[in-house]
C-alpha positions as CSV (number, residue, x, y, z in Angstrom):
1,M,-98.5,-36.6,2.5
2,N,-97.1,-39.8,3.8
3,F,-95.0,-41.9,1.5
4,P,-97.2,-44.8,0.1
5,K,-96.5,-48.3,1.2
6,L,-94.8,-50.4,-1.5
7,T,-96.8,-53.5,-0.5
8,P,-100.5,-54.3,-0.1
9,S,-102.0,-53.3,3.3
10,P,-102.6,-56.1,5.9
11,G,-106.2,-57.5,6.0
12,K,-106.9,-57.1,2.3
13,K,-108.4,-60.0,0.4
14,L,-106.5,-61.6,-2.5
15,L,-107.8,-64.3,-4.9
16,I,-105.2,-66.1,-6.9
17,V,-106.4,-68.1,-9.9
18,G,-103.7,-70.7,-10.5
19,G,-102.3,-70.3,-7.0
20,C,-100.7,-73.7,-6.6
21,G,-98.2,-73.3,-9.4
22,G,-94.7,-72.1,-8.8
23,I,-95.4,-68.4,-9.2
24,G,-98.8,-68.7,-7.5
25,R,-97.3,-70.3,-4.4
26,A,-94.7,-67.5,-4.3
27,V,-97.4,-64.9,-4.5
28,M,-99.3,-66.7,-1.8
29,R,-96.3,-66.8,0.6
30,G,-95.5,-63.2,0.0
31,A,-99.1,-62.1,0.5
32,L,-99.4,-64.1,3.7
33,D,-96.2,-62.5,5.0
34,Y,-97.8,-59.1,4.4
35,G,-100.9,-60.0,6.3
36,L,-103.3,-60.5,3.4
37,E,-106.1,-63.0,3.4
38,V,-105.6,-65.4,0.4
39,A,-107.9,-67.7,-1.5
40,I,-106.9,-70.0,-4.3
41,F,-108.7,-71.5,-7.4
42,D,-106.8,-74.2,-9.3
43,L,-107.0,-77.5,-11.1
44,P,-107.2,-80.8,-9.1
45,R,-103.7,-82.0,-10.0
46,A,-102.1,-78.8,-9.0
47,I,-103.9,-78.7,-5.6
48,E,-103.1,-82.3,-5.0
49,K,-99.4,-81.8,-5.8
50,F,-99.0,-78.5,-3.8
51,P,-101.9,-78.1,-1.3
52,P,-102.1,-74.7,0.3
53,P,-102.0,-74.2,4.0
54,T,-105.2,-75.0,5.9
55,S,-105.6,-71.3,6.6
56,V,-106.0,-70.6,2.8
57,P,-109.4,-71.5,1.4
58,C,-109.0,-73.4,-1.9
59,W,-111.5,-74.3,-4.6
60,T,-111.0,-77.0,-7.3
61,V,-111.8,-75.0,-10.4
62,D,-111.0,-75.2,-14.1
63,A,-111.2,-71.6,-15.0
64,Q,-112.1,-72.5,-18.6
65,Q,-115.5,-73.7,-17.3
66,T,-117.6,-70.6,-16.7
67,E,-120.3,-72.3,-14.6
68,A,-117.8,-73.9,-12.2
69,L,-115.9,-70.6,-12.0
70,A,-119.1,-68.7,-11.2
71,K,-120.1,-71.2,-8.5
72,A,-116.7,-71.0,-6.8
73,M,-116.7,-67.2,-6.9
74,Q,-120.2,-67.1,-5.3
75,E,-119.0,-69.4,-2.6
76,L,-115.9,-67.3,-2.0
77,V,-117.8,-64.1,-1.8
78,G,-120.3,-65.7,0.5
79,E,-117.4,-66.2,2.9
80,W,-115.5,-63.0,2.3
81,K,-118.3,-60.6,1.2
82,H,-115.9,-58.8,-1.2
83,I,-112.5,-59.1,-2.9
84,D,-109.7,-56.5,-3.0
85,F,-107.2,-58.1,-5.4
86,L,-107.2,-60.6,-8.2
87,V,-104.1,-62.3,-9.6
88,N,-104.6,-64.4,-12.8
89,L,-101.9,-67.0,-13.4
90,A,-103.8,-69.8,-15.2
91,G,-102.1,-71.0,-18.4
92,Y,-100.1,-73.7,-20.1
93,I,-98.2,-74.6,-23.2
94,T,-97.8,-78.0,-24.9
95,N,-97.3,-78.1,-28.6
96,F,-94.7,-76.2,-30.7
97,G,-94.2,-75.7,-34.4
98,P,-94.7,-73.4,-37.4
99,I,-97.9,-71.5,-37.6
100,R,-98.8,-73.3,-40.9
101,D,-98.8,-76.7,-39.1
102,F,-101.3,-76.0,-36.3
103,E,-104.8,-77.3,-36.7
104,S,-107.7,-75.1,-35.7
105,E,-108.3,-77.1,-32.6
106,E,-104.8,-76.5,-31.4
107,W,-105.3,-72.8,-31.9
108,K,-108.5,-73.0,-29.9
109,S,-106.9,-75.0,-27.1
110,M,-104.2,-72.3,-26.6
111,Q,-106.8,-69.5,-26.4
112,D,-109.1,-71.6,-24.1
113,G,-106.2,-72.4,-21.8
114,N,-104.4,-69.0,-21.7
115,L,-106.7,-66.2,-22.7
116,Y,-110.2,-67.1,-21.6
117,P,-109.5,-68.2,-18.0
118,T,-108.3,-64.7,-17.3
119,L,-111.2,-63.1,-19.1
120,F,-113.7,-65.3,-17.3
121,A,-112.1,-64.8,-13.9
122,C,-112.2,-61.0,-14.4
123,Q,-115.8,-61.1,-15.4
124,Q,-116.8,-63.1,-12.3
125,A,-114.6,-61.1,-9.9
126,I,-115.0,-57.5,-11.0
127,P,-118.5,-57.0,-9.4
128,H,-117.0,-58.0,-6.1
129,I,-113.8,-56.0,-6.1
130,R,-114.0,-53.0,-3.9
131,P,-113.0,-49.5,-5.1
132,G,-109.2,-49.1,-4.6
133,G,-108.7,-52.8,-5.6
134,A,-106.4,-54.1,-8.3
135,I,-106.0,-56.9,-10.8
136,V,-102.7,-58.3,-12.2
137,N,-102.8,-60.6,-15.2
138,M,-100.0,-62.9,-16.5
139,S,-98.8,-62.4,-20.1
140,S,-95.3,-63.5,-21.4
141,G,-92.4,-62.0,-23.2
142,L,-93.4,-64.4,-26.0
143,G,-96.5,-62.2,-26.5
144,F,-94.1,-59.5,-27.7
145,G,-91.1,-61.3,-29.3
146,G,-92.4,-63.3,-32.2
147,R,-90.3,-66.3,-31.5
148,P,-90.7,-69.2,-34.0
149,G,-92.7,-72.2,-32.8
150,Y,-94.9,-70.4,-30.3
151,G,-97.6,-68.9,-32.5
152,P,-100.8,-70.0,-30.7
153,Y,-99.4,-69.3,-27.3
154,S,-97.9,-66.0,-28.3
155,L,-101.3,-64.9,-29.7
156,A,-103.1,-65.7,-26.5
157,K,-100.5,-63.9,-24.4
158,A,-100.7,-60.8,-26.7
159,G,-104.4,-60.9,-26.3
160,L,-104.0,-60.7,-22.5
161,V,-102.2,-57.4,-22.9
162,S,-105.1,-56.0,-25.0
163,L,-107.6,-57.3,-22.5
164,T,-105.7,-55.7,-19.6
165,K,-105.6,-52.3,-21.3
166,T,-109.3,-52.4,-22.1
167,L,-110.2,-53.4,-18.5
168,A,-107.9,-50.7,-17.1
169,S,-109.8,-48.1,-19.2
170,E,-113.2,-49.4,-18.3
171,L,-112.6,-49.9,-14.6
172,A,-110.7,-46.6,-13.8
173,P,-110.6,-44.9,-11.4
174,D,-112.0,-47.6,-9.1
175,I,-109.9,-50.7,-10.0
176,R,-106.3,-50.7,-11.4
177,V,-105.4,-53.4,-13.9
178,N,-101.9,-54.3,-15.0
179,V,-100.1,-57.2,-16.6
180,V,-96.7,-58.8,-16.1
181,A,-94.7,-60.4,-18.9
182,P,-92.0,-62.7,-17.6
183,G,-89.3,-64.5,-19.5
184,A,-88.4,-68.1,-18.5
185,V,-89.1,-68.9,-14.9
186,Q,-88.0,-72.0,-12.9
187,T,-91.4,-73.6,-12.6
188,A,-93.4,-76.7,-13.9
189,F,-94.7,-74.4,-16.6
190,L,-91.5,-75.1,-18.6
191,S,-92.6,-78.7,-18.9
192,G,-96.2,-77.9,-19.7
193,G,-97.8,-76.9,-16.4
194,L,-99.0,-78.7,-13.3
195,G,-102.5,-79.3,-14.6
196,H,-101.2,-80.6,-18.0
197,D,-98.6,-83.3,-17.2
198,G,-95.8,-80.9,-16.4
199,D,-94.0,-81.0,-13.1
200,E,-91.2,-79.3,-11.3
201,G,-87.9,-81.0,-12.0
202,L,-88.9,-82.4,-15.4
203,P,-86.8,-81.3,-18.4
204,P,-88.2,-78.2,-20.1
205,K,-89.9,-78.7,-23.5
206,R,-87.9,-77.0,-26.3
207,V,-86.2,-74.5,-24.0
208,D,-82.4,-74.9,-23.6
209,L,-82.0,-73.1,-20.3
210,E,-78.2,-72.9,-20.5
211,A,-78.4,-71.2,-23.9
212,Y,-81.2,-69.0,-22.6
213,K,-79.0,-67.8,-19.8
214,R,-76.4,-66.7,-22.3
215,I,-78.8,-64.2,-23.9
216,V,-79.9,-62.8,-20.6
217,P,-77.8,-59.9,-19.4
218,L,-78.3,-60.9,-15.8
219,G,-77.3,-64.4,-16.7
220,T,-80.0,-66.3,-14.8
221,V,-83.4,-67.9,-15.2
222,A,-86.0,-66.2,-12.9
223,R,-87.0,-67.7,-9.6
224,P,-90.8,-67.6,-8.9
225,E,-90.2,-65.1,-6.1
226,E,-88.6,-62.7,-8.6
227,I,-92.0,-62.6,-10.4
228,A,-94.1,-62.7,-7.3
229,A,-92.5,-59.6,-5.7
230,P,-93.4,-57.3,-8.7
231,I,-96.9,-58.7,-8.8
232,L,-97.4,-57.8,-5.1
233,F,-95.9,-54.4,-5.7
234,L,-98.5,-53.8,-8.4
235,L,-101.3,-54.6,-5.9
236,G,-99.8,-52.1,-3.3
237,E,-100.3,-48.5,-2.6
238,G,-96.9,-47.7,-4.2
239,A,-98.4,-48.6,-7.6
240,S,-101.5,-46.4,-7.0
241,H,-100.8,-44.4,-10.2
242,I,-100.0,-47.4,-12.4
243,T,-102.8,-48.9,-14.6
244,G,-102.9,-50.4,-18.0
245,Q,-99.2,-51.2,-18.1
246,T,-97.1,-54.2,-18.9
247,L,-94.2,-54.9,-16.6
248,H,-91.5,-57.0,-18.3
249,I,-89.5,-59.2,-16.0
250,N,-86.8,-61.0,-17.9
251,G,-83.3,-60.2,-16.6
252,G,-82.8,-57.8,-19.5
253,A,-83.4,-60.4,-22.3
254,M,-85.8,-58.1,-23.9
255,M,-85.6,-54.3,-23.2
256,V,-88.7,-52.3,-24.3
């Protein structure tokens, strides 16, 4: 038996939801280097700020809006006929504070912005993913660590882990589903997210990156490429016996 490739095979078709953010662009660049076809769904501000290459079809989509997401998916499948891989990166964070202080609308906003876009994208994409395909979702170390001030966001990210495990069970053996859980990453997300008034280079909200580095055994904040490479591995043949798993990528800040 030949040793499996550690990366996705050329010619496969990858849809990235949230593909214009820092991690999304890194996934896109890596996928194109490996010879994959790539399409992107993202918010208008993110696409305007970081437009993908002309060779990458791109749809302006708010993944919270099921009708718009369904329309974009049908248009994509009309061009591609099928999908091999789905990577879900949509999400943002704005408000911080004790659980007791959050109003019900703030709880709903964090679920709408971080849990439901992945759920809806999976629902729309799964009928078009060929057997042997794979999905990678984006959680966070905050979904496991219980850090004060992040209650609504942490709840949504923990929900993504449960969603991933359920999908992995339901879709096996045809489609593998895994989730990555990064720590801090050098992207616009630290200031809110490209679609929500954040931007690369802006000061992070509530995160002291120098203090954070001191608790990370590897002593650094992750670069987007250091998250993108494991995501692409999970899509490849080298991960063919991995499903329903959470891959923590945090420089050793949390060892589980």
